[in-house]
C-alpha positions as CSV (number, residue, x, y, z in Angstrom):
1,X,-14.0,74.5,171.9
2,X,-14.8,78.2,172.2
3,X,-11.4,79.0,170.8
4,X,-11.9,76.6,167.9
5,X,-15.3,78.1,167.1
6,X,-13.7,81.7,167.0
7,X,-11.0,80.5,164.7
8,X,-13.5,78.9,162.3
9,X,-15.6,82.0,162.3
10,X,-12.7,84.2,161.4
11,X,-11.6,81.8,158.7
12,X,-15.0,81.9,157.1
13,X,-15.2,85.7,157.3
14,X,-11.8,86.0,155.6
15,X,-12.9,83.6,152.9
16,X,-16.1,85.5,152.3
17,X,-14.3,88.9,152.1
18,X,-11.8,87.4,149.6
19,X,-14.6,86.1,147.4
20,X,-16.3,89.5,147.5
21,X,-13.1,91.3,146.5
22,X,-12.5,88.8,143.7
23,X,-16.1,89.3,142.4
24,X,-15.9,93.1,142.4
25,X,-12.5,93.3,140.9
26,X,-13.4,90.8,138.1
27,X,-16.2,93.1,137.0
28,X,-14.1,96.3,137.0
29,X,-13.0,97.5,133.6
30,X,-9.2,97.6,133.2
31,X,-7.8,101.1,133.7
32,X,-6.8,102.8,130.5
33,X,-3.5,104.5,129.9
34,X,-3.7,108.3,129.9
35,X,-4.3,109.7,126.5
36,X,-1.4,111.2,124.7
37,X,-1.6,115.0,124.5
38,X,-2.4,116.4,121.1
39,X,0.2,118.5,119.3
40,X,-0.6,122.1,118.6
41,X,1.1,121.9,115.2
42,X,1.0,118.4,113.6
43,X,3.7,117.2,111.3
44,X,6.1,120.1,112.2
45,X,9.8,119.2,112.5
46,X,12.1,121.9,114.0
47,X,14.8,121.5,111.3
48,X,12.2,122.2,108.6
49,X,11.4,125.6,110.1
50,X,13.2,128.2,108.0
51,X,11.6,131.5,109.1
52,X,10.2,132.7,112.5
53,X,8.6,136.0,113.3
54,X,7.9,137.1,116.9
55,X,5.6,140.2,117.4
56,X,5.1,141.3,121.0
57,X,2.4,143.5,122.4
58,X,4.5,146.7,122.6
59,X,5.0,146.6,118.8
60,X,8.5,145.1,118.8
61,X,8.6,142.6,115.8
62,X,11.5,140.4,114.9
63,X,11.9,138.2,111.9
64,X,14.6,135.5,111.9
65,X,15.6,133.5,108.9
66,X,17.7,130.3,108.8
67,X,21.0,130.9,107.0
68,X,23.1,127.8,106.5
69,X,23.3,126.0,109.9
70,X,22.4,129.1,111.9
71,X,19.9,131.9,112.3
72,X,20.0,135.5,111.2
73,X,17.8,138.4,112.2
74,X,16.5,140.1,109.0
75,X,14.0,142.5,110.5
76,X,14.0,145.2,111.9
77,X,17.6,145.1,110.7
78,X,20.2,142.7,109.6
79,X,22.1,141.4,112.6
80,X,23.4,138.1,114.1
81,X,20.8,136.1,116.0
82,X,21.2,134.4,119.4
83,X,21.4,130.8,118.1
84,X,20.2,129.3,121.4
85,X,17.1,131.5,121.6
86,X,16.2,131.0,117.9
87,X,16.7,127.2,118.1
88,X,14.6,127.0,121.3
89,X,11.7,128.7,119.6
90,X,11.8,126.3,116.7
91,X,12.2,123.2,118.9
92,X,9.3,124.2,121.2
93,X,7.0,125.0,118.3
94,X,7.6,121.5,116.9
95,X,6.9,119.7,120.2
96,X,4.2,122.0,121.6
97,X,1.3,120.1,123.2
98,X,-2.2,121.1,124.2
99,X,-2.3,120.8,128.0
100,X,-6.0,121.4,128.2
101,X,-8.8,122.9,126.1
102,X,-10.3,125.8,128.1
103,X,-13.2,126.7,125.8
104,X,-14.1,125.2,122.5
105,X,-16.0,128.3,121.3
106,X,-14.6,131.2,123.2
107,X,-16.5,134.4,122.8
108,X,-14.8,137.1,124.9
109,X,-11.0,136.7,124.5
110,X,-10.2,139.5,126.9
111,X,-10.3,137.3,129.9
112,X,-7.6,135.2,128.4
113,X,-5.4,138.1,127.3
114,X,-6.0,137.0,123.7
115,X,-8.0,140.0,122.4
116,X,-4.7,141.8,122.3
117,X,-2.2,138.9,122.5
118,X,1.0,139.4,124.4
119,X,2.9,137.7,121.5
120,X,2.1,136.3,118.1
121,X,4.5,133.7,116.8
122,X,4.5,133.0,113.0
123,X,6.7,130.4,111.4
124,X,7.1,129.1,107.9
125,X,8.3,125.6,106.9
126,X,10.6,125.0,104.0
127,X,8.6,124.8,100.8
128,X,5.5,126.4,102.4
129,X,4.1,129.7,101.1
130,X,2.0,130.6,104.1
131,X,3.2,130.7,107.7
132,X,1.5,129.0,110.7
133,X,0.6,131.2,113.7
134,X,0.2,131.0,117.4
135,X,-1.2,133.6,119.7
136,X,0.0,133.8,123.3
137,X,-2.1,135.4,126.1
138,X,-2.0,135.7,129.8
139,X,-0.8,133.2,132.4
140,X,-3.4,131.2,134.4
141,X,-4.0,132.2,138.0
142,X,-1.6,129.5,139.2
143,X,1.1,130.7,136.6
144,X,1.5,127.1,135.5
145,X,0.1,127.6,132.0
146,X,-0.4,130.1,129.3
147,X,-3.6,130.8,127.4
148,X,-3.1,130.4,123.7
149,X,-5.0,129.9,120.4
150,X,-4.6,129.5,116.7
151,X,-5.9,132.6,114.8
152,X,-8.2,130.4,112.6
153,X,-9.7,128.6,115.6
154,X,-12.2,129.7,118.2
155,X,-11.0,127.4,120.9
156,X,-8.7,128.5,123.7
157,X,-6.1,126.1,124.9
158,X,-3.4,125.9,127.6
159,X,0.3,125.5,126.8
160,X,3.1,125.2,129.5
161,X,3.7,128.4,131.4
162,X,7.5,128.0,131.3
163,X,7.4,128.7,127.6
164,X,6.7,132.4,128.3
165,X,10.4,133.1,128.4
166,X,10.8,131.3,125.0
167,X,8.0,132.8,123.0
168,X,7.5,136.4,124.4
169,X,10.8,137.8,123.2
170,X,12.0,141.2,122.1
171,X,14.5,141.9,119.3
172,X,17.2,142.5,121.9
173,X,16.4,139.1,123.5
174,X,16.7,137.4,120.1
175,X,19.9,139.1,118.9
176,X,23.4,137.9,119.5
177,X,24.4,139.8,122.6
178,X,28.1,139.1,122.4
179,X,30.0,142.3,123.4
180,X,33.0,141.3,121.3
181,X,33.1,138.9,118.4
182,X,36.2,136.9,117.8
183,X,37.3,133.3,117.3
184,X,38.6,132.4,120.7
185,X,40.4,129.2,119.7
186,X,42.4,131.2,117.1
187,X,43.3,134.1,119.4
188,X,47.1,134.6,119.4
189,X,47.6,138.0,120.9
190,X,46.0,140.4,123.4
191,X,46.5,144.1,124.0
192,X,45.1,145.9,127.0
193,X,45.3,149.6,127.4
194,X,44.1,151.4,130.6
195,X,45.2,155.0,131.0
196,X,48.9,155.2,130.2
197,X,49.5,151.5,130.7
198,X,49.6,149.0,127.9
199,X,50.0,145.3,128.3
200,X,50.7,143.1,125.3
201,X,50.6,139.3,125.4
202,X,51.4,136.9,122.6
203,X,51.1,133.2,122.1
204,X,54.2,131.1,121.5
205,X,53.1,127.6,120.6
206,X,50.8,126.5,123.3
207,X,52.1,129.1,125.9
208,X,51.3,132.7,126.5
209,X,54.1,135.2,126.9
210,X,54.1,138.7,128.2
211,X,55.7,141.0,125.7
212,X,55.1,144.5,127.2
213,X,55.7,146.2,129.6
214,X,57.9,143.2,130.6
215,X,59.0,140.0,128.8
216,X,58.1,137.0,130.9
217,X,56.2,133.8,131.0
218,X,52.4,134.4,131.0
219,X,50.1,132.6,133.4
220,X,48.2,130.3,131.1
221,X,45.1,130.1,133.3
222,X,44.9,133.8,134.0
223,X,45.3,134.7,130.3
224,X,42.8,132.1,129.2
225,X,40.5,133.4,131.9
226,X,40.8,136.9,130.5
227,X,40.0,135.6,127.0
228,X,37.0,133.8,128.4
229,X,35.7,137.0,130.0
230,X,36.0,138.8,126.7
231,X,34.4,136.1,124.6
232,X,31.5,135.6,127.0
233,X,30.8,139.3,127.9
234,X,27.2,140.1,127.1
235,X,25.4,143.3,126.2
236,X,23.0,144.4,128.9
237,X,21.1,146.8,126.7
238,X,21.6,148.9,123.6
239,X,22.0,152.6,124.5
240,X,22.4,154.0,121.0
241,X,22.3,152.2,117.6
242,X,24.0,155.0,115.7
243,X,25.8,157.3,118.3
244,X,26.8,160.8,117.4
245,X,30.2,162.3,118.3
246,X,28.5,164.1,121.1
247,X,27.0,160.9,122.5
248,X,30.3,159.1,122.3
249,X,31.8,161.8,124.4
250,X,29.0,161.6,126.8
251,X,29.4,157.9,127.1
252,X,33.1,158.2,127.8
253,X,33.9,156.4,124.5
254,X,35.6,159.3,122.7
255,X,38.7,158.5,124.8
256,X,37.9,155.1,126.3
257,X,39.0,154.3,129.9
258,X,39.9,150.7,128.7
259,X,40.6,149.3,125.3
260,X,41.0,145.5,124.8
261,X,42.2,144.1,121.4
262,X,42.2,140.5,120.6
263,X,44.1,139.3,117.5
264,X,43.5,136.0,115.6
265,X,45.9,135.8,112.7
266,X,45.1,138.7,110.4
267,X,41.8,139.5,112.2
268,X,41.5,141.8,115.1
269,X,38.6,142.7,117.4
270,X,38.5,145.7,119.7
271,X,36.3,146.5,122.7
272,X,36.2,150.0,124.1
273,X,34.9,150.5,127.6
274,X,33.8,154.0,128.7
275,X,32.0,155.6,131.6
276,X,29.6,154.5,134.3
277,X,26.1,153.7,133.0
278,X,24.6,153.1,136.4
279,X,23.2,149.8,137.8
280,X,26.7,148.3,138.0
281,X,27.2,148.7,134.2
282,X,29.6,150.6,131.9
283,X,29.2,152.0,128.4
284,X,31.0,149.9,125.8
285,X,31.4,149.5,122.1
286,X,32.7,146.9,119.7
287,X,34.7,149.1,117.3
288,X,33.6,146.9,114.4
289,X,29.9,147.9,115.0
290,X,28.4,151.3,115.5
291,X,26.1,150.6,118.5
292,X,26.9,151.6,122.0
293,X,25.7,149.2,124.7
294,X,26.2,148.5,128.4
295,X,28.2,145.7,130.0
296,X,28.6,144.4,133.5
297,X,31.1,146.5,135.4
298,X,33.0,143.4,136.6
299,X,34.4,143.1,133.1
300,X,36.5,146.3,133.7
301,X,38.0,144.6,136.8
302,X,39.3,141.8,134.6
303,X,40.6,144.2,131.9
304,X,42.4,146.3,134.5
305,X,44.6,143.5,135.7
306,X,48.3,144.4,135.8
307,X,51.2,142.5,134.2
308,X,51.9,140.8,137.5
309,X,48.4,139.3,137.6
310,X,49.0,137.8,134.1
311,X,52.5,136.7,134.8
312,X,53.2,133.0,135.5
313,X,53.5,132.3,139.2
314,X,55.1,128.9,139.2
315,X,58.8,129.3,139.8
316,X,59.7,126.1,138.0
317,X,58.4,124.5,134.8
318,X,59.3,120.9,135.6
319,X,57.2,118.4,137.5
320,X,58.5,115.5,139.6
321,X,57.3,112.9,137.0
322,X,59.2,114.4,134.1
323,X,62.4,115.5,135.9
324,X,65.5,113.6,134.7
325,X,68.4,115.4,136.6
326,X,68.4,118.0,139.3
327,X,71.5,119.9,140.6
328,X,71.7,122.1,143.6
329,X,74.6,124.6,144.2
330,X,74.6,125.8,147.8
331,X,77.4,127.2,149.9
332,X,79.9,126.4,147.2
333,X,79.0,122.7,147.1
334,X,77.1,120.9,144.3
335,X,74.7,118.1,145.0
336,X,73.2,116.3,142.0
337,X,70.6,113.6,141.5
338,X,69.6,111.6,138.4
339,X,66.7,109.3,137.6
340,X,67.9,105.9,136.6
341,X,65.6,103.7,134.5
342,X,65.0,100.4,136.1
343,X,64.9,97.6,133.5
344,X,64.1,94.9,136.0
345,X,60.5,93.7,135.0
346,X,60.0,92.6,138.6
347,X,60.5,96.1,139.9
348,X,59.7,98.4,137.0
349,X,59.7,101.6,139.0
350,X,62.6,104.0,138.1
351,X,64.8,105.1,141.0
352,X,66.9,108.2,141.9
353,X,70.6,108.1,142.7
354,X,72.9,110.8,143.9
355,X,75.7,111.5,141.4
356,X,77.6,114.3,143.2
357,X,79.5,115.0,145.3
358,X,79.6,111.2,145.6
359,X,77.6,108.5,143.9
360,X,75.1,106.7,146.1
361,X,71.6,105.4,146.2
362,X,69.0,107.7,147.8
363,X,65.4,107.1,149.0
364,X,63.3,107.6,145.9
365,X,60.2,108.5,147.8
366,X,62.1,111.2,149.7
367,X,63.5,112.4,146.4
368,X,60.1,112.7,144.9
369,X,58.9,114.7,148.0
370,X,61.8,117.0,147.6
371,X,61.1,117.6,143.9
372,X,57.5,118.2,144.7
373,X,58.4,120.8,147.3
374,X,60.6,122.7,144.8
375,X,58.2,122.4,141.8
376,X,55.3,123.7,143.9
377,X,57.1,127.0,144.8
378,X,55.0,130.0,143.6
379,X,55.5,133.7,143.4
380,X,53.4,135.7,145.9
381,X,54.4,138.9,144.2
382,X,57.0,140.4,141.9
383,X,59.8,142.9,142.4
384,X,60.6,145.2,139.5
385,X,64.3,144.9,140.3
386,X,66.6,142.3,141.8
387,X,68.4,145.0,143.9
388,X,68.2,144.4,147.6
389,X,66.9,140.8,147.2
390,X,70.1,138.9,148.0
391,X,70.2,137.6,144.5
392,X,73.7,139.2,144.0
393,X,75.0,136.5,146.4
394,X,72.7,133.5,145.7
395,X,71.8,131.2,148.6
396,X,70.9,128.5,146.2
397,X,70.9,127.7,142.4
398,X,68.8,124.9,141.1
399,X,69.3,123.5,137.6
400,X,66.8,120.9,136.3
401,X,66.8,118.8,133.1
402,X,63.4,117.4,132.3
403,X,61.3,116.0,129.4
404,X,63.8,113.2,128.8
405,X,66.6,115.7,129.1
406,X,65.3,117.9,126.2
407,X,64.7,120.9,128.4
408,X,66.7,122.6,131.1
409,X,65.9,125.4,133.5
410,X,67.8,127.3,136.2
411,X,66.4,129.2,139.1
412,X,68.5,131.2,141.5
413,X,67.3,132.0,145.1
414,X,68.4,135.0,147.2
415,X,67.8,135.6,150.9
416,X,67.4,139.0,152.6
417,X,66.2,138.9,156.1
418,X,63.0,136.9,156.2
419,X,62.4,137.4,152.5
420,X,63.1,134.9,149.7
421,X,63.3,135.9,146.1
422,X,63.8,133.8,142.9
423,X,65.0,134.7,139.4
424,X,65.2,133.0,136.1
425,X,67.5,134.0,133.2
426,X,65.9,136.4,130.8
427,X,63.1,137.4,133.1
428,X,63.0,140.8,134.7
429,X,63.0,141.6,138.4
430,X,62.5,138.8,140.9
431,X,59.7,136.7,142.3
432,X,59.0,136.9,146.0
433,X,58.1,133.5,147.4
434,X,56.9,132.2,150.8
435,X,59.8,131.8,153.3
436,X,57.9,128.9,154.8
437,X,57.6,127.0,151.5
438,X,61.2,127.7,150.7
439,X,62.4,126.4,154.1
440,X,60.2,123.3,153.6
441,X,61.9,122.6,150.3
442,X,65.3,123.0,151.8
443,X,64.4,120.7,154.7
444,X,63.3,118.0,152.1
445,X,66.6,118.4,150.3
446,X,68.6,118.1,153.5
447,X,66.6,114.9,154.4
448,X,68.5,113.2,151.5
449,X,71.9,113.6,153.1
């Protein structure tokens, strides 16, 4: 009985508690959704902004004007604008929200850094005569927000602190900082001069070819990487807007240490790199513009690459999937393999057969492995001459037809001690390749016997 009474007591208590909670909750007002934050500038669309002026506290004032689909700096001088920076200002002005109203009727603006604003942003919409303005002050103690106000209002508001790097910008910040201007996708030739060495590279269809000091296949990735370095190189700072002859000599630009020329059809862009400017930078100049600026010193490392660095390292052009016939001449004997198209719909995979010295089927998987081993051979370095490489008495000559038999290439291998060298017709010197990789390829070939 005692247990039953305890159970009934707990049951009644739970029922009472539930009724109380229901009563209290039923009287509570439903929670309201957080109010949407007010826009600082209502009815402003970023694509309707056609002029922006940024005046910072140190007196640097920049005016940008929309020209076509882009932005142009018109003051303090005509120059190309950084499109990302300009668009970011326009976008953030159109979406800017009031995070909090600090004071509806602020008297002393000094405490907010607004008596002498750090920046004043003015912008004009298309069709409007007068610009709208925003004053930017100090950051809050937590650095999470910025004090701001409209010149015609007394209230001080907070806007997001991360916008400091968008609104507080100098002319240099807002200008196009490309060290060299050219259309990368149209580039068809490159010339690098460092000291007495000149390297010339030209585009042949979709491939890059070295033209000087040697004629050889160019390394597509290395050449494109070089172009990428040139097209993305940025000015660190402007040293002299209108350098004198004396200054050019001082900066090492009278006789540049490095000159890089990029051609695109009839157009040509030239970057001259001079002496050390300190802080891991070098003096430089785009010869189409008068200003001298600094660039990161790592750019010089790229521009000083030798012909061997820009030469194609792959010994073969073919790949196992596009090879049609491969022939090996070794020790006076020729061994040849051909890919045979399999027309049986039940087993649609093509197969390889040996055609010389005798015709027979071979293991297709092993043949593919052998082809992979040869096609993956790469030059570790290059010798200027084939003398002393063993290429005068070849250990192996490989001839491959590929791309449905439309193309053919021949590579000769020479052995001298532990060294292996390869050569291709029409290319100078010889490529030194790994003995281990060569032996692995030979082993894969012998596995087909």
